[in-house]
N, C-alpha and C positions, 0 to 999 in steps of 0.2 A: 504494498501500500503507500502511494506516497502522499506524501504532507507541503510538497513542493507550494510555495508562498502563501502558507499557511502562518501564523504565528501562534506561539503558547507558550503562557506563562507557567510555569512551574513554581509553586509556592513549597517552601521545604528541600531545596534540590542542591542544597552543599552538600549532603553527603547520601549514603543508605539508598534505599525504594527513589528518593528524588533524584539523585542526581543520576540512578541508572535510566527511569524512565527520562528523563531529559536529556542524555545522552542518544537514546533510541529516538524521542521524537525530532532529533535532529539529523540523523543517519535517515531520516526518512523524506528530510528536506525542510523540514520547520524549520524558521527564527526561533530561536529557545532563548527567552526572559528564565535566569536563573536567580532566583530571588530565595532569601533569608537573612535571620538578622548575623549570619557568621560571618562578617565580611573578615575577621580576621579569625586566625587558630585560636583555639579554645581548648575546653577540659574534653571535647571529643574533635576528633580528626575531618580537617574538609572545610572547604568556606566555598565562596560561589565565584570567587575570581578563579580559582584553581582547576574546578568545575567548569567554567565559562571556557579558561587556556586550553584543555584538555580537548572540550568541542572543538574548539578550534583549528586546534592541530589537527584535528581528525578532520579536517575541509568542511565543519560546521558554520552557523552563526549562532553565536550564543553572544548576551550581554548581562553580566552580572549586575545586581539588582538589589538593594537592601531592602528587605522587609519582615518587619513586626508585627505577624498576623491577630495580634491580639491589639494593634493600635492602629484604628481607622485611616488615622492621617496617614501612618506610615503606608498602609495597603493602599489609599489612591494614589498617595505619590508614585509609589512603584509602578501601578499601573499605567497610572498616565505616558509616566518615563516609558513603559512598552512600545504605546502607542504610538511617542513623537518618535521613536526610535523604528519602529520598525511598519510604520501606518497603518496599522489596525492590531486586532484580535482574534483571534478565531480559536483556541482551543487554551481550557484551563483545567491543570491537573493542582486540585486542593489537595497535598501530602502532606504537610507538615503538624507536626505530632509530637505525643509529648508519652511514653509511657509508666504507667503503674499500676503494680500486679499485684500489690499487696491486697489483704482482706478489708473490709470496709472497717472493723472495730479499730483497726490500728492505722486508719489512712485519717494522717492529719488533713485540719480542713483546708490547707494551703496549696496540698497536692491534688486532693480532690478540684476546687477551685480550678489549679492550673490545668489540668485536665480538661475540663468545658471551656476556659479561656481559649485553648490553643486548639484540640480537637474538636470543638465544634465551633465554641464565636468565633473563631480563626476563622474556618470554612466560611460560615455567613457571609464574614466579611468580606474576604476574597471572591464570593461569588457574588456578591454585590455588586461590587467596584466592577469584576469583569462582565456582566450581564449587557448593560446597555452597548457596549465596543463589539459584543462577539453580536448580539443583535439587530445592529449597523454594516455589519459585514452578510446581512440575510442568513443569519444563522450557523451553526457550530454546533462544538462538543466542552460537555463540563463534565468531570469528572473528579469522585473524590474518593480517597485510599482509604478504604474502613479495615474491619477485620474480622476472620470467622469467628473470634472468642465472642460476636454478638450472640451468636445463635448455640452459642455452648454452656447455656444455665445449668446445666448439671453438674459445672465445674466453678460455681458461685456464683458472685458479685464480683466487679473490683471497678474503680472510675477510669478506667480507660476505657475497657468492655463498655461500660454506658453512658460514656461521653460519645464515641463508635457507631452505639444506637441512635444516638438521637441525630446526628449525620444523615445516616441512612435515612429517617424517615423525613430529615428536610428535604435530599434531594428526593427520593421518591415523589413526594407532594409537587415538587415544581417541573420536574417532568412536564406533571401536566400544566403546569402554568403558561409552560413554555414550550409548548407542542405548537403553540401557532406562530411563533415566532422562527419555527423550525431548528430549533435547537435541542439535539442530544443532550440526557443528562441520566449520569449512569454511577452508581458507585463498582468501585473496582479494587478487591483485596488478593492475598496471596493466598493461592491454596493450601499451603505449609507455612511454616515457617521460614522466615529471611532473614538471618543473622547477623542484622543490622548494625552497622556500631551502637546505635539508641538502645535494640533488644539487648546487644551485651553489658553496657551499663543499667539499664532499668528493667530486664527482666527476671529480679528476684531471682536470680542462682539458678533455675531453671534448668536443668537437662534436658536436651533434645536430641532423643535419636537420630540417626543420621536419616534412618527412612523418611524424617516428619519432614528434612530442611530442604529448602527451594529454593535452585539457585535466581539470584536476583532479574539476571535476565528474562526470567519468563514474566515479572511486571513489567518492563518494559516493551516486550513484542505485544500483551495484552493491551496495555497503553496506548500503540500506537495504534492497532484495530480499533478502541473504542472513540480516539483523534480523530479517526475519519470518517465516524457518522453523523448525522442530521438528526433530526426528528423522524423522516421519513424511515430510517433504520432502526438501530436497537437503543431505546432509549427507557426511562423508568426500569430498570433492570439493578440486582445486586449482580454482579459478575464474581467469579473466582477465576484467577489468572489461567491455571493451568484447564480446566473445565471449557474455560474460552479458547485457548490454544486447537482443542481437540476438536 
């Protein structure tokens, strides 16, 4: 699938799944805004500049954009910078997220609020900012990165899964709202576990069997496929990466 001539804004693209998706979209021909807070190296490896440089070195077009998804002014400025650089916006990948898998009774309030602020409100803010620009292009694709954990109620509750469940409800409803604008709205999650830097730091020490580990490239391929959709194709769905590829 070619995305030549299209522009994608990938929130949370300085490492992990976001960086993989950004690179995959660029290989498919899209101009890519690599958006995240990580302008400089921090506790976790990866910056928006290093990801954009790798894409450019591979022959793609990428723009590093500082974006704090919990700050509406920061989000609006990042999207505006992207549109000014590339002339419009066709694709949003709302990937920015924080992980907390601890049980509810031992979850600090600030950690609960952080999950909701980043994983739910952050998706709301980048989506709200993107919609007018995607609509102006006559259609496009919005993708929110979620998790299979939403459905794993037999494994208990935690702030991460709750915040992602809210995001799924947001996007399923939004698909109906934006159908007449020819905008596809879908959720995408790994079929298995992607051992990103964020998972390694916040996975609560969970040991993942090798057969439950998914290569990040599966998410990149699935995101490219969904990025090529509009409302006449796949919309209003929750997709799993490896199942979608099959």
